[in-house]
VOPAGU-2260 file (C-alpha; in pm, 1 decimal, decimal comma):
REM VOPAGU-2260
SITE   aa  ch    i         X         Y         Z
SITE  MET   A    0     -22,6      28,6      14,4
SITE  PRO   A    1     147,7     304,1     -89,8
SITE  LEU   A    2     233,4     564,6     179,4
SITE  ALA   A    3       0,0     924,4     100,2
SITE  SER   A    4     223,8    1202,6    -102,7
SITE  PRO   A    5     445,3    1438,2      65,0
SITE  ARG   A    6     202,6    1729,8     -51,0
SITE  SER   A    7     -64,7    1543,6     111,2
SITE  LEU   A    8      13,2    1530,1     409,6
SITE  PHE   A    9     183,6    1893,3     469,9
SITE  LEU   A   10    -156,7    2016,4     349,7
SITE  LEU   A   11    -260,1    1836,8     673,5
SITE  ALA   A   12     -11,6    1960,6     894,3
SITE  PHE   A   13     -27,1    2244,3     787,9
SITE  LEU   A   14    -477,3    2242,3     897,1
SITE  ALA   A   15    -334,8    2087,3    1187,2
SITE  CYS   A   16    -190,0    2428,3    1330,4
SITE  VAL   A   17    -426,3    2635,0    1124,9
SITE  ALA   A   18    -669,0    2433,1    1460,2
SITE  LEU   A   19    -386,3    2481,3    1697,9
SITE  MET   A   20    -360,1    2851,9    1689,8
SITE  GLY   A   21    -778,9    2772,1    1625,7
SITE  GLY   A   22    -755,2    2691,3    1960,8
SITE  ALA   A   23    -482,5    2923,9    2093,2
SITE  LEU   A   24    -685,9    3211,5    2020,8
SITE  TYR   A   25   -1041,7    3087,7    2174,6
SITE  LEU   A   26    -857,1    3012,8    2486,5
SITE  GLU   A   27    -780,4    3404,5    2466,5
SITE  HIS   A   28   -1048,4    3566,8    2364,5
SITE  VAL   A   29   -1292,5    3376,4    2472,1
SITE  LEU   A   30   -1153,4    3238,6    2762,3
SITE  GLY   A   31    -924,5    3553,6    2821,4
SITE  LEU   A   32    -633,8    3382,9    2893,3
SITE  GLU   A   33    -335,0    3623,1    2815,2
SITE  PRO   A   34     -22,0    3467,7    2666,2
SITE  CYS   A   35     286,5    3522,3    2879,0
SITE  PRO   A   36     594,1    3571,4    2637,5
SITE  LEU   A   37     684,7    3175,6    2618,4
SITE  CYS   A   38     356,3    3102,3    2485,5
SITE  ILE   A   39     399,8    3389,9    2239,8
SITE  VAL   A   40     670,5    3249,6    2129,0
SITE  GLN   A   41     543,2    2897,2    2101,7
SITE  ARG   A   42     283,1    3046,3    1891,6
SITE  VAL   A   43     524,0    3190,9    1675,2
SITE  CYS   A   44     708,2    2859,0    1618,4
SITE  VAL   A   45     348,6    2684,0    1518,5
SITE  MET   A   46     251,1    2963,4    1259,5
SITE  ALA   A   47     596,4    2891,3    1143,1
SITE  PHE   A   48     578,8    2527,2    1125,7
SITE  GLY   A   49     234,9    2615,5    1002,3
SITE  VAL   A   50     353,4    2841,8     676,3
SITE  ILE   A   51     649,1    2627,0     597,7
SITE  CYS   A   52     416,6    2303,8     547,8
SITE  LEU   A   53     224,6    2508,0     331,5
SITE  ILE   A   54     428,5    2685,7     137,7
SITE  ALA   A   55     560,8    2293,4      64,7
SITE  ALA   A   56     237,6    2156,9     -35,5
SITE  LEU   A   57     145,9    2447,8    -262,4
SITE  HIS   A   58     466,7    2353,8    -378,5
SITE  ALA   A   59     480,2    2049,0    -414,7
SITE  PRO   A   60     865,7    2016,6    -435,1
SITE  GLY   A   61    1077,3    1682,3    -599,8
SITE  ARG   A   62    1273,8    1479,5    -329,1
SITE  THR   A   63    1486,4    1757,9    -238,9
SITE  GLY   A   64    1266,8    1978,9    -155,6
SITE  VAL   A   65    1088,0    1755,2      31,9
SITE  ARG   A   66    1392,3    1715,6     241,6
SITE  THR   A   67    1437,3    2103,3     244,9
SITE  TYR   A   68    1087,5    2172,2     358,8
SITE  SER   A   69    1130,1    1890,4     646,4
SITE  VAL   A   70    1418,4    2031,4     790,0
SITE  LEU   A   71    1284,4    2411,8     797,7
SITE  ALA   A   72     967,0    2224,8     963,8
SITE  LEU   A   73    1227,5    2052,3    1205,3
SITE  LEU   A   74    1391,0    2310,1    1307,0
SITE  SER   A   75    1048,9    2539,6    1368,6
SITE  ALA   A   76     934,7    2264,9    1542,1
SITE  LEU   A   77    1245,2    2221,6    1762,6
SITE  ALA   A   78    1223,2    2542,8    1868,9
SITE  GLY   A   79     894,4    2560,1    1957,7
SITE  ALA   A   80     927,5    2192,4    2180,7
SITE  ALA   A   81    1211,5    2407,0    2364,3
SITE  THR   A   82    1011,1    2683,1    2443,7
SITE  ALA   A   83     764,0    2482,2    2575,3
SITE  GLY   A   84     971,2    2245,8    2760,0
SITE  ARG   A   85    1103,6    2566,4    2907,3
SITE  GLN   A   86     786,0    2679,3    3020,3
SITE  VAL   A   87     706,5    2347,0    3162,9
SITE  TRP   A   88    1039,1    2367,4    3348,8
SITE  LEU   A   89     942,9    2646,4    3505,0
SITE  GLN   A   90     549,0    2527,6    3609,6
SITE  ASN   A   91     758,6    2310,8    3822,3
SITE  VAL   A   92     999,4    2515,4    3986,7
SITE  PRO   A   93     945,9    2658,7    4310,2
SITE  ALA   A   94     787,4    2981,6    4371,5
SITE  GLU   A   95    1049,7    3167,4    4516,5
SITE  GLU   A   96    1334,3    3026,5    4284,4
SITE  LEU   A   97    1122,8    3190,0    3992,2
SITE  PRO   A   98    1239,9    3510,3    3821,3
SITE  ALA   A   99    1032,0    3843,9    3865,8
SITE  CYS   A  100     747,1    3936,6    3652,0
SITE  LEU   A  101     845,3    4115,8    3320,8
SITE  PRO   A  102     737,5    4474,9    3199,9
SITE  SER   A  103     504,0    4493,6    2882,3
SITE  LEU   A  104     581,9    4404,9    2586,4
SITE  ASP   A  105     541,7    4746,6    2504,7
SITE  TYR   A  106     734,8    4941,2    2729,8
SITE  MET   A  107    1011,8    4635,5    2680,1
SITE  MET   A  108    1021,6    4740,8    2277,6
SITE  GLU   A  109    1045,8    5189,4    2370,3
SITE  ALA   A  110    1317,7    5066,7    2640,0
SITE  LEU   A  111    1555,7    4822,8    2604,1
SITE  PRO   A  112    1771,4    4693,5    2270,9
SITE  PHE   A  113    1582,7    4387,4    2085,9
SITE  GLN   A  114    1857,4    4139,9    2175,3
SITE  ASP   A  115    1794,3    4201,0    2593,7
SITE  ILE   A  116    1474,6    4202,9    2453,6
SITE  VAL   A  117    1496,8    3803,6    2298,2
SITE  ARG   A  118    1717,7    3716,5    2604,8
SITE  LEU   A  119    1415,7    3816,4    2901,5
SITE  VAL   A  120    1146,6    3690,2    2670,3
SITE  LEU   A  121    1298,6    3377,6    2648,3
SITE  HIS   A  122    1408,0    3325,9    2973,4
SITE  GLY   A  123    1048,7    3341,1    3113,4
SITE  THR   A  124     960,8    3458,4    3475,2
SITE  ALA   A  125     672,1    3381,1    3736,1
SITE  ASP   A  126     403,4    3485,9    3486,7
SITE  CYS   A  127     502,1    3211,7    3219,7
SITE  ALA   A  128     515,5    2979,0    3554,6
SITE  GLU   A  129     136,6    3048,9    3612,2
SITE  VAL   A  130    -106,8    2705,7    3541,7
SITE  SER   A  131    -430,8    2896,3    3491,8
SITE  TRP   A  132    -643,1    2621,8    3260,6
SITE  THR   A  133    -539,7    2249,2    3212,1
SITE  LEU   A  134    -740,7    1985,9    3015,0
SITE  PHE   A  135    -738,5    1647,0    3169,9
SITE  GLY   A  136    -477,4    1726,6    3415,7
SITE  MET   A  137    -223,2    1878,9    3144,0
SITE  SER   A  138    -139,1    2283,6    3165,3
SITE  ILE   A  139    -137,7    2457,2    2824,8
SITE  PRO   A  140     268,0    2426,7    2806,6
SITE  GLU   A  141     201,0    2021,9    2839,6
SITE  TRP   A  142     -50,4    1999,0    2548,4
SITE  SER   A  143     205,3    2259,8    2319,2
SITE  LEU   A  144     474,3    2033,5    2382,1
SITE  LEU   A  145     289,0    1761,9    2271,5
SITE  ALA   A  146     173,8    1960,3    1996,0
SITE  PHE   A  147     543,6    2012,3    1933,5
SITE  ALA   A  148     677,6    1654,5    1965,5
SITE  GLY   A  149     422,5    1552,3    1675,5
SITE  MET   A  150     537,4    1813,7    1454,6
SITE  LEU   A  151     868,2    1667,1    1615,3
SITE  VAL   A  152     764,3    1336,9    1478,7
SITE  PHE   A  153     594,4    1427,6    1117,7
SITE  ALA   A  154     917,1    1630,6     975,7
SITE  LEU   A  155    1097,6    1343,2    1069,5
SITE  PHE   A  156     898,1    1107,3     898,0
SITE  GLN   A  157     874,2    1381,8     598,3
SITE  LEU   A  158    1242,0    1361,4     604,9
SITE  LEU   A  159    1405,8    1019,8     606,5
SITE  ARG   A  160    1074,1     839,6     389,6
SITE  ARG   A  161    1201,5     712,9      99,1
SITE  ALA   A  162     838,5     763,1    -163,5
């Protein structure tokens, strides 16, 4: 039995990213959960993964193209998994050991150099350690980490497949 074409699988991966972003926007705008800096970075990684998959699906690349898109998707998923992993770790650190909360992103953009903003955002703060919503006992970052694990498996499958 032949495997599904890389093009159709990239399209399915893109649609999964659309569903993930729809869920994130639902949590934000309907349930009122404000995303922390690490959540925003994870959203960017999901969107990057989705855009890469959409371009791959529209391009319908050959074997070399599939590998190229797969590597790019893999890098995006790795960045997202690292960010989600950091947030899960922060949620399990005792409260007294957490870094202080950050000022708003707007204020940091006006007052700090870009590299300092990136460093502070990726480091995470007490904001990122707050568990404000769970589903089946798992927090949003844990679900996010699970989604990025799926993206990693997908990207590796596309990268290593023979057909």
